[in-house]
PyMOL Python script that loads the backbone (N, CA, C, O; Angstrom):
from pymol import cmd

cmd.read_pdbstr("""\
ATOM      1  N   MET A   1       0.652  -0.916   0.019  1.00  0.00           N
ATOM      2  CA  MET A   1       0.178  -0.026   0.337  1.00  0.00           C
ATOM      3  C   MET A   1       0.855   1.054  -0.144  1.00  0.00           C
ATOM      4  O   MET A   1       1.913   1.458   0.338  1.00  0.00           O
ATOM      5  N   ALA A   2       0.166   1.647  -1.280  1.00  0.00           N
ATOM      6  CA  ALA A   2       1.199   3.503  -1.049  1.00  0.00           C
ATOM      7  C   ALA A   2       0.748   4.694  -0.139  1.00  0.00           C
ATOM      8  O   ALA A   2       0.866   5.722  -0.807  1.00  0.00           O
ATOM      9  N   ILE A   3       0.461   4.864   0.631  1.00  0.00           N
ATOM     10  CA  ILE A   3       0.586   6.284   1.195  1.00  0.00           C
ATOM     11  C   ILE A   3       1.224   7.634   0.843  1.00  0.00           C
ATOM     12  O   ILE A   3       2.356   8.019   1.133  1.00  0.00           O
ATOM     13  N   ARG A   4       0.075   8.401   0.021  1.00  0.00           N
ATOM     14  CA  ARG A   4       1.265   9.788  -0.404  1.00  0.00           C
ATOM     15  C   ARG A   4       0.542  10.758   0.320  1.00  0.00           C
ATOM     16  O   ARG A   4      -0.536  10.462   0.835  1.00  0.00           O
ATOM     17  N   TRP A   5       1.259  12.425   0.456  1.00  0.00           N
ATOM     18  CA  TRP A   5       0.537  12.912   0.989  1.00  0.00           C
ATOM     19  C   TRP A   5       0.508  14.337   0.120  1.00  0.00           C
ATOM     20  O   TRP A   5       1.467  14.766  -0.521  1.00  0.00           O
ATOM     21  N   ALA A   6      -0.521  14.844   0.211  1.00  0.00           N
ATOM     22  CA  ALA A   6      -1.095  16.012  -0.459  1.00  0.00           C
ATOM     23  C   ALA A   6       0.042  17.461   0.059  1.00  0.00           C
ATOM     24  O   ALA A   6       0.473  16.972   1.104  1.00  0.00           O
ATOM     25  N   ASP A   7       0.665  18.722  -0.039  1.00  0.00           N
ATOM     26  CA  ASP A   7       0.876  19.401   0.429  1.00  0.00           C
ATOM     27  C   ASP A   7       0.148  20.324   1.183  1.00  0.00           C
ATOM     28  O   ASP A   7       0.599  21.197   1.925  1.00  0.00           O
ATOM     29  N   SER A   8      -0.753  20.118   0.988  1.00  0.00           N
ATOM     30  CA  SER A   8      -2.083  20.176   1.703  1.00  0.00           C
ATOM     31  C   SER A   8      -2.932  19.682   3.365  1.00  0.00           C
ATOM     32  O   SER A   8      -3.768  20.169   4.126  1.00  0.00           O
ATOM     33  N   ALA A   9      -2.175  18.569   3.282  1.00  0.00           N
ATOM     34  CA  ALA A   9      -2.347  18.221   4.255  1.00  0.00           C
ATOM     35  C   ALA A   9      -1.122  18.771   5.770  1.00  0.00           C
ATOM     36  O   ALA A   9      -0.936  18.321   6.900  1.00  0.00           O
ATOM     37  N   GLU A  10      -0.877  19.259   5.437  1.00  0.00           N
ATOM     38  CA  GLU A  10       0.104  19.689   6.826  1.00  0.00           C
ATOM     39  C   GLU A  10      -0.085  20.799   6.434  1.00  0.00           C
ATOM     40  O   GLU A  10       1.064  21.171   6.197  1.00  0.00           O
ATOM     41  N   LYS A  11      -0.897  21.816   6.131  1.00  0.00           N
ATOM     42  CA  LYS A  11      -1.666  22.923   6.803  1.00  0.00           C
ATOM     43  C   LYS A  11      -1.084  23.695   8.325  1.00  0.00           C
ATOM     44  O   LYS A  11      -0.351  24.604   8.716  1.00  0.00           O
ATOM     45  N   HIS A  12      -2.227  22.330   8.950  1.00  0.00           N
ATOM     46  CA  HIS A  12      -2.473  22.774   9.786  1.00  0.00           C
ATOM     47  C   HIS A  12      -1.555  22.648  10.541  1.00  0.00           C
ATOM     48  O   HIS A  12      -1.647  23.596  11.321  1.00  0.00           O
ATOM     49  N   GLY A  13      -0.436  21.860  10.880  1.00  0.00           N
ATOM     50  CA  GLY A  13       1.023  21.191  11.469  1.00  0.00           C
ATOM     51  C   GLY A  13       0.750  20.495  11.882  1.00  0.00           C
ATOM     52  O   GLY A  13       1.145  20.431  13.047  1.00  0.00           O
ATOM     53  N   ILE A  14      -0.251  19.200  11.335  1.00  0.00           N
ATOM     54  CA  ILE A  14      -0.587  17.911  12.401  1.00  0.00           C
ATOM     55  C   ILE A  14       0.630  17.308  11.590  1.00  0.00           C
ATOM     56  O   ILE A  14       1.123  17.381  10.465  1.00  0.00           O
ATOM     57  N   ALA A  15       0.862  16.580  12.973  1.00  0.00           N
ATOM     58  CA  ALA A  15       2.543  14.825  12.362  1.00  0.00           C
ATOM     59  C   ALA A  15       2.079  14.390  11.194  1.00  0.00           C
ATOM     60  O   ALA A  15       1.176  15.072  10.711  1.00  0.00           O
ATOM     61  N   ARG A  16       2.307  13.782  10.806  1.00  0.00           N
ATOM     62  CA  ARG A  16       2.019  12.463   9.293  1.00  0.00           C
ATOM     63  C   ARG A  16       1.709  11.132  10.893  1.00  0.00           C
ATOM     64  O   ARG A  16       0.713  10.506  11.253  1.00  0.00           O
ATOM     65  N   GLU A  17       2.609  11.190  11.230  1.00  0.00           N
ATOM     66  CA  GLU A  17       2.255  10.264  12.650  1.00  0.00           C
ATOM     67  C   GLU A  17       1.119  10.633  13.371  1.00  0.00           C
ATOM     68  O   GLU A  17       0.636   9.590  13.810  1.00  0.00           O
ATOM     69  N   ASP A  18       0.558  11.439  13.658  1.00  0.00           N
ATOM     70  CA  ASP A  18      -0.294  11.635  14.674  1.00  0.00           C
ATOM     71  C   ASP A  18      -1.804  11.576  13.190  1.00  0.00           C
ATOM     72  O   ASP A  18      -2.874  11.267  13.717  1.00  0.00           O
ATOM     73  N   ALA A  19      -1.887  11.728  12.188  1.00  0.00           N
ATOM     74  CA  ALA A  19      -2.817  11.086  10.839  1.00  0.00           C
ATOM     75  C   ALA A  19      -2.544  10.308  11.133  1.00  0.00           C
ATOM     76  O   ALA A  19      -3.226  10.159  12.147  1.00  0.00           O
ATOM     77  N   LEU A  20      -1.633   9.058  10.989  1.00  0.00           N
ATOM     78  CA  LEU A  20      -1.829   8.069  10.466  1.00  0.00           C
ATOM     79  C   LEU A  20      -2.295   6.767  11.996  1.00  0.00           C
ATOM     80  O   LEU A  20      -2.831   5.659  12.001  1.00  0.00           O
ATOM     81  N   ASN A  21      -1.890   7.424  12.791  1.00  0.00           N
ATOM     82  CA  ASN A  21      -2.889   7.225  14.535  1.00  0.00           C
ATOM     83  C   ASN A  21      -4.080   7.312  14.392  1.00  0.00           C
ATOM     84  O   ASN A  21      -4.850   6.494  14.896  1.00  0.00           O
ATOM     85  N   ALA A  22      -4.362   8.043  13.873  1.00  0.00           N
ATOM     86  CA  ALA A  22      -5.769   8.571  13.916  1.00  0.00           C
ATOM     87  C   ALA A  22      -6.696   7.445  12.881  1.00  0.00           C
ATOM     88  O   ALA A  22      -7.674   6.730  13.099  1.00  0.00           O
ATOM     89  N   ILE A  23      -5.694   7.748  11.467  1.00  0.00           N
ATOM     90  CA  ILE A  23      -6.411   6.927  11.085  1.00  0.00           C
ATOM     91  C   ILE A  23      -6.385   5.318  11.347  1.00  0.00           C
ATOM     92  O   ILE A  23      -7.271   4.789  10.676  1.00  0.00           O
ATOM     93  N   LEU A  24      -5.842   4.634  11.908  1.00  0.00           N
ATOM     94  CA  LEU A  24      -5.828   3.192  11.703  1.00  0.00           C
ATOM     95  C   LEU A  24      -5.940   3.287  13.501  1.00  0.00           C
ATOM     96  O   LEU A  24      -5.068   2.483  13.832  1.00  0.00           O
ATOM     97  N   ASN A  25      -6.565   3.858  14.836  1.00  0.00           N
ATOM     98  CA  ASN A  25      -6.993   3.803  15.794  1.00  0.00           C
ATOM     99  C   ASN A  25      -8.367   4.631  16.118  1.00  0.00           C
ATOM    100  O   ASN A  25      -8.820   5.125  17.151  1.00  0.00           O
ATOM    101  N   GLN A  26      -8.892   4.544  14.563  1.00  0.00           N
ATOM    102  CA  GLN A  26     -10.233   5.330  13.811  1.00  0.00           C
ATOM    103  C   GLN A  26     -11.642   5.196  15.072  1.00  0.00           C
ATOM    104  O   GLN A  26     -11.732   4.112  15.649  1.00  0.00           O
ATOM    105  N   ILE A  27     -12.293   5.901  15.300  1.00  0.00           N
ATOM    106  CA  ILE A  27     -13.419   6.305  16.192  1.00  0.00           C
ATOM    107  C   ILE A  27     -14.623   6.018  15.065  1.00  0.00           C
ATOM    108  O   ILE A  27     -15.418   5.121  14.786  1.00  0.00           O
ATOM    109  N   TYR A  28     -14.189   7.577  14.516  1.00  0.00           N
ATOM    110  CA  TYR A  28     -15.273   6.798  13.136  1.00  0.00           C
ATOM    111  C   TYR A  28     -14.961   6.873  11.759  1.00  0.00           C
ATOM    112  O   TYR A  28     -14.254   7.880  11.698  1.00  0.00           O
ATOM    113  N   HIS A  29     -15.100   6.247  10.210  1.00  0.00           N
ATOM    114  CA  HIS A  29     -14.941   6.190   9.405  1.00  0.00           C
ATOM    115  C   HIS A  29     -15.661   5.781   8.822  1.00  0.00           C
ATOM    116  O   HIS A  29     -15.878   4.571   8.758  1.00  0.00           O
ATOM    117  N   VAL A  30     -16.639   7.181   7.828  1.00  0.00           N
ATOM    118  CA  VAL A  30     -17.499   7.496   6.828  1.00  0.00           C
ATOM    119  C   VAL A  30     -16.865   7.288   5.318  1.00  0.00           C
ATOM    120  O   VAL A  30     -16.026   8.101   4.930  1.00  0.00           O
ATOM    121  N   GLU A  31     -17.239   6.276   4.532  1.00  0.00           N
ATOM    122  CA  GLU A  31     -16.330   6.020   3.143  1.00  0.00           C
ATOM    123  C   GLU A  31     -17.254   7.626   2.670  1.00  0.00           C
ATOM    124  O   GLU A  31     -18.157   8.188   3.290  1.00  0.00           O
ATOM    125  N   GLN A  32     -16.302   8.183   0.785  1.00  0.00           N
ATOM    126  CA  GLN A  32     -16.861   8.091   0.575  1.00  0.00           C
ATOM    127  C   GLN A  32     -18.082   9.511   0.893  1.00  0.00           C
ATOM    128  O   GLN A  32     -18.990   9.964   0.196  1.00  0.00           O
ATOM    129  N   PHE A  33     -17.654   9.817   2.025  1.00  0.00           N
ATOM    130  CA  PHE A  33     -18.624  11.904   2.194  1.00  0.00           C
ATOM    131  C   PHE A  33     -18.734  12.552   1.937  1.00  0.00           C
ATOM    132  O   PHE A  33     -19.535  13.383   2.363  1.00  0.00           O
ATOM    133  N   ASP A  34     -17.999  12.648   1.039  1.00  0.00           N
ATOM    134  CA  ASP A  34     -17.731  13.947   0.424  1.00  0.00           C
ATOM    135  C   ASP A  34     -17.800  13.958  -0.812  1.00  0.00           C
ATOM    136  O   ASP A  34     -17.503  12.913  -1.392  1.00  0.00           O
ATOM    137  N   GLU A  35     -18.284  15.345  -1.745  1.00  0.00           N
ATOM    138  CA  GLU A  35     -16.986  15.392  -3.381  1.00  0.00           C
ATOM    139  C   GLU A  35     -15.621  15.154  -3.856  1.00  0.00           C
ATOM    140  O   GLU A  35     -14.590  15.272  -3.194  1.00  0.00           O
ATOM    141  N   PRO A  36     -15.679  14.978  -4.473  1.00  0.00           N
ATOM    142  CA  PRO A  36     -14.464  14.856  -4.954  1.00  0.00           C
ATOM    143  C   PRO A  36     -13.470  16.359  -4.377  1.00  0.00           C
ATOM    144  O   PRO A  36     -14.109  17.386  -4.142  1.00  0.00           O
ATOM    145  N   ARG A  37     -12.498  16.362  -4.258  1.00  0.00           N
ATOM    146  CA  ARG A  37     -11.456  17.271  -3.849  1.00  0.00           C
ATOM    147  C   ARG A  37     -10.131  17.739  -4.123  1.00  0.00           C
ATOM    148  O   ARG A  37      -9.493  18.778  -3.948  1.00  0.00           O
ATOM    149  N   VAL A  38      -9.873  16.190  -4.797  1.00  0.00           N
ATOM    150  CA  VAL A  38      -8.046  15.997  -4.946  1.00  0.00           C
ATOM    151  C   VAL A  38      -8.539  15.963  -6.879  1.00  0.00           C
ATOM    152  O   VAL A  38      -9.604  15.914  -7.493  1.00  0.00           O
ATOM    153  N   GLU A  39      -7.119  16.019  -7.242  1.00  0.00           N
ATOM    154  CA  GLU A  39      -7.094  15.171  -8.797  1.00  0.00           C
ATOM    155  C   GLU A  39      -7.469  14.265  -8.814  1.00  0.00           C
ATOM    156  O   GLU A  39      -8.003  14.285  -9.922  1.00  0.00           O
ATOM    157  N   SER A  40      -7.679  13.219  -8.379  1.00  0.00           N
ATOM    158  CA  SER A  40      -7.927  12.077  -8.010  1.00  0.00           C
ATOM    159  C   SER A  40      -8.878  11.576  -9.439  1.00  0.00           C
ATOM    160  O   SER A  40      -8.642  10.951 -10.473  1.00  0.00           O
ATOM    161  N   GLY A  41     -10.413  12.447  -8.632  1.00  0.00           N
ATOM    162  CA  GLY A  41     -11.467  13.235  -8.860  1.00  0.00           C
ATOM    163  C   GLY A  41     -12.870  11.359  -7.413  1.00  0.00           C
ATOM    164  O   GLY A  41     -13.989  11.020  -7.027  1.00  0.00           O
ATOM    165  N   VAL A  42     -11.654  11.090  -7.408  1.00  0.00           N
ATOM    166  CA  VAL A  42     -11.980   9.741  -6.106  1.00  0.00           C
ATOM    167  C   VAL A  42     -12.804  10.711  -4.712  1.00  0.00           C
ATOM    168  O   VAL A  42     -12.368  11.802  -4.343  1.00  0.00           O
ATOM    169  N   ARG A  43     -14.206   9.942  -4.013  1.00  0.00           N
ATOM    170  CA  ARG A  43     -14.843  10.752  -3.474  1.00  0.00           C
ATOM    171  C   ARG A  43     -13.811  10.794  -1.927  1.00  0.00           C
ATOM    172  O   ARG A  43     -13.137   9.825  -1.578  1.00  0.00           O
ATOM    173  N   PRO A  44     -13.848  11.578  -1.463  1.00  0.00           N
ATOM    174  CA  PRO A  44     -12.979  11.377  -0.502  1.00  0.00           C
ATOM    175  C   PRO A  44     -13.676  10.412   0.964  1.00  0.00           C
ATOM    176  O   PRO A  44     -14.892  10.535   1.113  1.00  0.00           O
ATOM    177  N   ASP A  45     -12.832   9.390   2.109  1.00  0.00           N
ATOM    178  CA  ASP A  45     -13.000   8.749   2.691  1.00  0.00           C
ATOM    179  C   ASP A  45     -12.426   9.687   4.664  1.00  0.00           C
ATOM    180  O   ASP A  45     -11.273   9.765   5.088  1.00  0.00           O
ATOM    181  N   LEU A  46     -13.292  10.036   5.143  1.00  0.00           N
ATOM    182  CA  LEU A  46     -13.322  11.213   6.868  1.00  0.00           C
ATOM    183  C   LEU A  46     -13.294   9.424   7.633  1.00  0.00           C
ATOM    184  O   LEU A  46     -14.047   8.454   7.540  1.00  0.00           O
ATOM    185  N   PHE A  47     -11.770   9.753   8.504  1.00  0.00           N
ATOM    186  CA  PHE A  47     -11.253   8.836   9.202  1.00  0.00           C
ATOM    187  C   PHE A  47     -11.568  10.325  10.767  1.00  0.00           C
ATOM    188  O   PHE A  47     -11.402  11.509  10.474  1.00  0.00           O
ATOM    189  N   ILE A  48     -11.960   9.952  12.109  1.00  0.00           N
ATOM    190  CA  ILE A  48     -12.165  10.786  13.250  1.00  0.00           C
ATOM    191  C   ILE A  48     -10.930   9.654  14.320  1.00  0.00           C
ATOM    192  O   ILE A  48     -11.000   8.562  14.884  1.00  0.00           O
ATOM    193  N   GLY A  49     -10.451  10.152  14.228  1.00  0.00           N
ATOM    194  CA  GLY A  49      -9.589   9.433  15.892  1.00  0.00           C
ATOM    195  C   GLY A  49      -8.273  10.140  15.869  1.00  0.00           C
ATOM    196  O   GLY A  49      -7.593  10.839  15.117  1.00  0.00           O
ATOM    197  N   PRO A  50      -8.247   9.574  17.152  1.00  0.00           N
ATOM    198  CA  PRO A  50      -6.811   9.691  18.408  1.00  0.00           C
ATOM    199  C   PRO A  50      -5.712  10.510  17.779  1.00  0.00           C
ATOM    200  O   PRO A  50      -5.368  10.390  16.603  1.00  0.00           O
ATOM    201  N   SER A  51      -5.072  11.532  18.835  1.00  0.00           N
ATOM    202  CA  SER A  51      -3.798  12.056  17.976  1.00  0.00           C
ATOM    203  C   SER A  51      -2.963  10.724  18.444  1.00  0.00           C
ATOM    204  O   SER A  51      -3.494   9.634  18.654  1.00  0.00           O
ATOM    205  N   ARG A  52      -1.253  11.064  18.599  1.00  0.00           N
ATOM    206  CA  ARG A  52      -0.789  10.285  19.558  1.00  0.00           C
ATOM    207  C   ARG A  52      -0.966   9.782  20.646  1.00  0.00           C
ATOM    208  O   ARG A  52      -1.358   8.707  21.101  1.00  0.00           O
ATOM    209  N   ASP A  53      -0.376  11.380  21.240  1.00  0.00           N
ATOM    210  CA  ASP A  53      -0.293  11.234  22.766  1.00  0.00           C
ATOM    211  C   ASP A  53      -2.111  10.910  23.348  1.00  0.00           C
ATOM    212  O   ASP A  53      -2.311  10.324  24.412  1.00  0.00           O
ATOM    213  N   ARG A  54      -3.146  11.346  22.554  1.00  0.00           N
ATOM    214  CA  ARG A  54      -4.520  11.082  23.064  1.00  0.00           C
ATOM    215  C   ARG A  54      -4.769  12.897  23.410  1.00  0.00           C
ATOM    216  O   ARG A  54      -5.753  13.120  24.115  1.00  0.00           O
ATOM    217  N   ARG A  55      -4.419  13.431  23.217  1.00  0.00           N
ATOM    218  CA  ARG A  55      -4.917  14.939  23.271  1.00  0.00           C
ATOM    219  C   ARG A  55      -5.498  15.130  22.362  1.00  0.00           C
ATOM    220  O   ARG A  55      -6.271  15.988  22.789  1.00  0.00           O
ATOM    221  N   MET A  56      -5.876  14.921  20.871  1.00  0.00           N
ATOM    222  CA  MET A  56      -6.756  15.731  20.102  1.00  0.00           C
ATOM    223  C   MET A  56      -7.297  15.136  19.181  1.00  0.00           C
ATOM    224  O   MET A  56      -6.579  14.496  18.412  1.00  0.00           O
ATOM    225  N   ILE A  57      -8.718  15.172  18.986  1.00  0.00           N
ATOM    226  CA  ILE A  57      -9.193  13.864  18.498  1.00  0.00           C
ATOM    227  C   ILE A  57      -9.786  15.126  16.335  1.00  0.00           C
ATOM    228  O   ILE A  57     -10.341  16.204  16.122  1.00  0.00           O
ATOM    229  N   LEU A  58      -9.108  13.883  15.316  1.00  0.00           N
ATOM    230  CA  LEU A  58      -8.502  14.657  14.197  1.00  0.00           C
ATOM    231  C   LEU A  58      -9.604  14.147  13.488  1.00  0.00           C
ATOM    232  O   LEU A  58     -10.400  13.232  13.696  1.00  0.00           O
ATOM    233  N   GLU A  59      -9.363  15.388  12.153  1.00  0.00           N
ATOM    234  CA  GLU A  59     -10.033  14.135  11.242  1.00  0.00           C
ATOM    235  C   GLU A  59      -9.058  14.059  10.090  1.00  0.00           C
ATOM    236  O   GLU A  59      -7.927  14.545  10.058  1.00  0.00           O
ATOM    237  N   VAL A  60      -9.577  13.485   9.306  1.00  0.00           N
ATOM    238  CA  VAL A  60      -8.595  12.904   8.603  1.00  0.00           C
ATOM    239  C   VAL A  60      -8.751  12.460   7.270  1.00  0.00           C
ATOM    240  O   VAL A  60      -9.130  11.290   7.234  1.00  0.00           O
ATOM    241  N   MET A  61      -8.556  13.107   5.901  1.00  0.00           N
ATOM    242  CA  MET A  61      -9.530  13.180   4.172  1.00  0.00           C
ATOM    243  C   MET A  61      -8.980  12.609   3.810  1.00  0.00           C
ATOM    244  O   MET A  61      -7.869  12.845   4.284  1.00  0.00           O
ATOM    245  N   ALA A  62      -8.910  11.435   2.810  1.00  0.00           N
ATOM    246  CA  ALA A  62      -8.114  10.787   2.460  1.00  0.00           C
ATOM    247  C   ALA A  62      -8.383  10.220   0.611  1.00  0.00           C
ATOM    248  O   ALA A  62      -9.440   9.591   0.577  1.00  0.00           O
ATOM    249  N   ALA A  63      -7.944  10.270  -0.334  1.00  0.00           N
ATOM    250  CA  ALA A  63      -8.595   9.978  -0.838  1.00  0.00           C
ATOM    251  C   ALA A  63      -8.035   8.318  -0.948  1.00  0.00           C
ATOM    252  O   ALA A  63      -6.910   8.038  -0.534  1.00  0.00           O
ATOM    253  N   ILE A  64      -8.848   7.376  -1.485  1.00  0.00           N
ATOM    254  CA  ILE A  64      -8.592   5.765  -1.035  1.00  0.00           C
ATOM    255  C   ILE A  64      -8.623   5.120  -2.654  1.00  0.00           C
ATOM    256  O   ILE A  64      -9.773   4.735  -2.863  1.00  0.00           O
ATOM    257  N   THR A  65      -8.004   4.952  -3.498  1.00  0.00           N
ATOM    258  CA  THR A  65      -7.894   4.469  -4.488  1.00  0.00           C
ATOM    259  C   THR A  65      -7.873   3.003  -4.383  1.00  0.00           C
ATOM    260  O   THR A  65      -6.759   2.970  -3.860  1.00  0.00           O
ATOM    261  N   PRO A  66      -8.226   1.685  -4.461  1.00  0.00           N
ATOM    262  CA  PRO A  66      -7.847   0.467  -3.904  1.00  0.00           C
ATOM    263  C   PRO A  66      -7.482   0.105  -5.681  1.00  0.00           C
ATOM    264  O   PRO A  66      -8.154   0.395  -6.670  1.00  0.00           O
ATOM    265  N   PRO A  67      -6.355  -0.522  -5.597  1.00  0.00           N
ATOM    266  CA  PRO A  67      -6.303  -1.438  -4.148  1.00  0.00           C
ATOM    267  C   PRO A  67      -5.217  -1.429  -3.774  1.00  0.00           C
ATOM    268  O   PRO A  67      -4.712  -2.527  -3.541  1.00  0.00           O
ATOM    269  N   ASN A  68      -4.466  -0.295  -3.576  1.00  0.00           N
ATOM    270  CA  ASN A  68      -2.822   0.313  -2.773  1.00  0.00           C
ATOM    271  C   ASN A  68      -2.381   1.507  -3.111  1.00  0.00           C
ATOM    272  O   ASN A  68      -1.272   1.673  -3.619  1.00  0.00           O
ATOM    273  N   ASP A  69      -3.675   2.983  -2.718  1.00  0.00           N
ATOM    274  CA  ASP A  69      -2.702   4.395  -2.573  1.00  0.00           C
ATOM    275  C   ASP A  69      -4.095   4.374  -2.246  1.00  0.00           C
ATOM    276  O   ASP A  69      -5.093   4.015  -2.870  1.00  0.00           O
ATOM    277  N   ILE A  70      -3.871   4.932  -0.915  1.00  0.00           N
ATOM    278  CA  ILE A  70      -4.102   6.689  -0.425  1.00  0.00           C
ATOM    279  C   ILE A  70      -3.359   7.470  -0.531  1.00  0.00           C
ATOM    280  O   ILE A  70      -2.141   7.537  -0.365  1.00  0.00           O
ATOM    281  N   LEU A  71      -4.530   8.483  -0.990  1.00  0.00           N
ATOM    282  CA  LEU A  71      -3.862   9.843  -1.289  1.00  0.00           C
ATOM    283  C   LEU A  71      -4.456  10.107   0.247  1.00  0.00           C
ATOM    284  O   LEU A  71      -5.529   9.596   0.567  1.00  0.00           O
ATOM    285  N   VAL A  72      -3.520  11.126   1.396  1.00  0.00           N
ATOM    286  CA  VAL A  72      -4.280  12.118   2.351  1.00  0.00           C
ATOM    287  C   VAL A  72      -3.632  13.551   1.904  1.00  0.00           C
ATOM    288  O   VAL A  72      -2.558  13.891   1.408  1.00  0.00           O
ATOM    289  N   PHE A  73      -4.729  14.167   2.293  1.00  0.00           N
ATOM    290  CA  PHE A  73      -5.194  15.726   1.877  1.00  0.00           C
ATOM    291  C   PHE A  73      -5.306  16.352   2.669  1.00  0.00           C
ATOM    292  O   PHE A  73      -4.573  17.316   2.445  1.00  0.00           O
ATOM    293  N   HIS A  74      -5.972  16.518   3.896  1.00  0.00           N
ATOM    294  CA  HIS A  74      -6.176  17.328   4.991  1.00  0.00           C
ATOM    295  C   HIS A  74      -6.493  16.614   6.743  1.00  0.00           C
ATOM    296  O   HIS A  74      -7.358  16.047   7.411  1.00  0.00           O
ATOM    297  N   VAL A  75      -5.717  16.910   6.780  1.00  0.00           N
ATOM    298  CA  VAL A  75      -5.708  16.713   8.325  1.00  0.00           C
ATOM    299  C   VAL A  75      -5.894  17.844   9.440  1.00  0.00           C
ATOM    300  O   VAL A  75      -5.523  18.997   9.220  1.00  0.00           O
ATOM    301  N   MET A  76      -6.592  17.395  10.865  1.00  0.00           N
ATOM    302  CA  MET A  76      -5.775  18.724  11.235  1.00  0.00           C
ATOM    303  C   MET A  76      -7.411  18.739  12.359  1.00  0.00           C
ATOM    304  O   MET A  76      -8.438  18.221  11.921  1.00  0.00           O
ATOM    305  N   GLU A  77      -7.369  19.442  13.856  1.00  0.00           N
ATOM    306  CA  GLU A  77      -8.332  18.806  14.653  1.00  0.00           C
ATOM    307  C   GLU A  77      -9.562  19.232  14.193  1.00  0.00           C
ATOM    308  O   GLU A  77      -9.824  20.215  13.498  1.00  0.00           O
ATOM    309  N   ALA A  78     -10.625  17.998  14.869  1.00  0.00           N
ATOM    310  CA  ALA A  78     -11.384  17.765  14.676  1.00  0.00           C
ATOM    311  C   ALA A  78     -12.514  19.115  14.591  1.00  0.00           C
ATOM    312  O   ALA A  78     -12.580  19.661  15.693  1.00  0.00           O
ATOM    313  N   ARG A  79     -13.373  19.745  13.589  1.00  0.00           N
ATOM    314  CA  ARG A  79     -14.165  20.183  14.327  1.00  0.00           C
ATOM    315  C   ARG A  79     -15.985  20.005  14.665  1.00  0.00           C
ATOM    316  O   ARG A  79     -16.656  19.168  14.061  1.00  0.00           O
ATOM    317  N   ARG A  80     -16.493  20.812  15.571  1.00  0.00           N
ATOM    318  CA  ARG A  80     -17.940  19.943  15.542  1.00  0.00           C
ATOM    319  C   ARG A  80     -18.841  19.199  14.204  1.00  0.00           C
ATOM    320  O   ARG A  80     -19.454  18.132  14.183  1.00  0.00           O
ATOM    321  N   LYS A  81     -18.640  20.224  13.143  1.00  0.00           N
ATOM    322  CA  LYS A  81     -19.946  20.137  11.884  1.00  0.00           C
ATOM    323  C   LYS A  81     -19.469  18.522  11.396  1.00  0.00           C
ATOM    324  O   LYS A  81     -20.234  17.603  11.105  1.00  0.00           O
ATOM    325  N   ILE A  82     -17.553  18.489  11.412  1.00  0.00           N
ATOM    326  CA  ILE A  82     -17.162  17.535  10.808  1.00  0.00           C
ATOM    327  C   ILE A  82     -17.439  16.562  11.085  1.00  0.00           C
ATOM    328  O   ILE A  82     -17.619  15.715  10.211  1.00  0.00           O
ATOM    329  N   LEU A  83     -17.718  16.031  13.495  1.00  0.00           N
ATOM    330  CA  LEU A  83     -17.945  15.374  14.232  1.00  0.00           C
ATOM    331  C   LEU A  83     -19.469  15.094  13.575  1.00  0.00           C
ATOM    332  O   LEU A  83     -19.695  14.032  12.995  1.00  0.00           O
ATOM    333  N   ASP A  84     -20.338  15.982  13.695  1.00  0.00           N
ATOM    334  CA  ASP A  84     -21.628  15.541  13.102  1.00  0.00           C
ATOM    335  C   ASP A  84     -21.819  14.987  11.841  1.00  0.00           C
ATOM    336  O   ASP A  84     -22.831  14.404  11.454  1.00  0.00           O
ATOM    337  N   ILE A  85     -20.613  15.236  11.108  1.00  0.00           N
ATOM    338  CA  ILE A  85     -20.872  14.450   9.763  1.00  0.00           C
ATOM    339  C   ILE A  85     -20.844  12.765  10.250  1.00  0.00           C
ATOM    340  O   ILE A  85     -21.701  11.893  10.109  1.00  0.00           O
ATOM    341  N   ALA A  86     -19.563  12.725  10.840  1.00  0.00           N
ATOM    342  CA  ALA A  86     -19.400  11.378  11.238  1.00  0.00           C
ATOM    343  C   ALA A  86     -20.262  10.633  11.988  1.00  0.00           C
ATOM    344  O   ALA A  86     -20.447   9.456  11.679  1.00  0.00           O
ATOM    345  N   GLU A  87     -20.827  11.126  12.932  1.00  0.00           N
ATOM    346  CA  GLU A  87     -21.505  10.628  13.770  1.00  0.00           C
ATOM    347  C   GLU A  87     -23.113  10.469  12.905  1.00  0.00           C
ATOM    348  O   GLU A  87     -23.869   9.629  13.395  1.00  0.00           O
ATOM    349  N   ARG A  88     -23.468  11.005  12.044  1.00  0.00           N
ATOM    350  CA  ARG A  88     -24.902  10.978  11.244  1.00  0.00           C
ATOM    351  C   ARG A  88     -24.731  10.051  10.335  1.00  0.00           C
ATOM    352  O   ARG A  88     -25.658   9.432   9.813  1.00  0.00           O
ATOM    353  N   GLY A  89     -22.508   9.762   9.875  1.00  0.00           N
ATOM    354  CA  GLY A  89     -22.843   8.801   8.517  1.00  0.00           C
ATOM    355  C   GLY A  89     -21.968   6.853   9.074  1.00  0.00           C
ATOM    356  O   GLY A  89     -21.346   6.058   8.370  1.00  0.00           O
ATOM    357  N   THR A  90     -22.248   6.799  10.154  1.00  0.00           N
ATOM    358  CA  THR A  90     -21.777   5.243  10.751  1.00  0.00           C
ATOM    359  C   THR A  90     -22.226   4.667  11.975  1.00  0.00           C
ATOM    360  O   THR A  90     -21.956   4.999  13.129  1.00  0.00           O
ATOM    361  N   THR A  91     -22.997   3.697  11.520  1.00  0.00           N
ATOM    362  CA  THR A  91     -23.607   3.244  12.580  1.00  0.00           C
ATOM    363  C   THR A  91     -22.980   2.703  14.030  1.00  0.00           C
ATOM    364  O   THR A  91     -23.328   1.699  14.650  1.00  0.00           O
ATOM    365  N   GLU A  92     -21.989   3.636  14.367  1.00  0.00           N
ATOM    366  CA  GLU A  92     -21.563   3.395  15.524  1.00  0.00           C
ATOM    367  C   GLU A  92     -21.922   4.305  17.068  1.00  0.00           C
ATOM    368  O   GLU A  92     -21.422   3.939  18.131  1.00  0.00           O
TER     369      GLU A  92
END
""", "prot")
cmd.dss("prot")
cmd.show_as("cartoon", "prot")
cmd.util.cbc("prot")
cmd.orient("prot")
């Protein structure tokens, strides 16, 4: 699997390791939650999960192209409106 990082993923100063932790330890995962935002034309997935030190809950958006490509293009501390989308978009 190839994980690529768009420049925009670093806009908010969150470490890549924290973003990966949020993906791997997700609280919510909403597949194809929004319209395409990057050049791939793929609808992005939304991951909500903790930073490594668990002091922040992060929102991570990534375009996933099966079987082996993930383009992370957005990482920041989770906003209430995104948490609401995640809570409505999952059964957890």
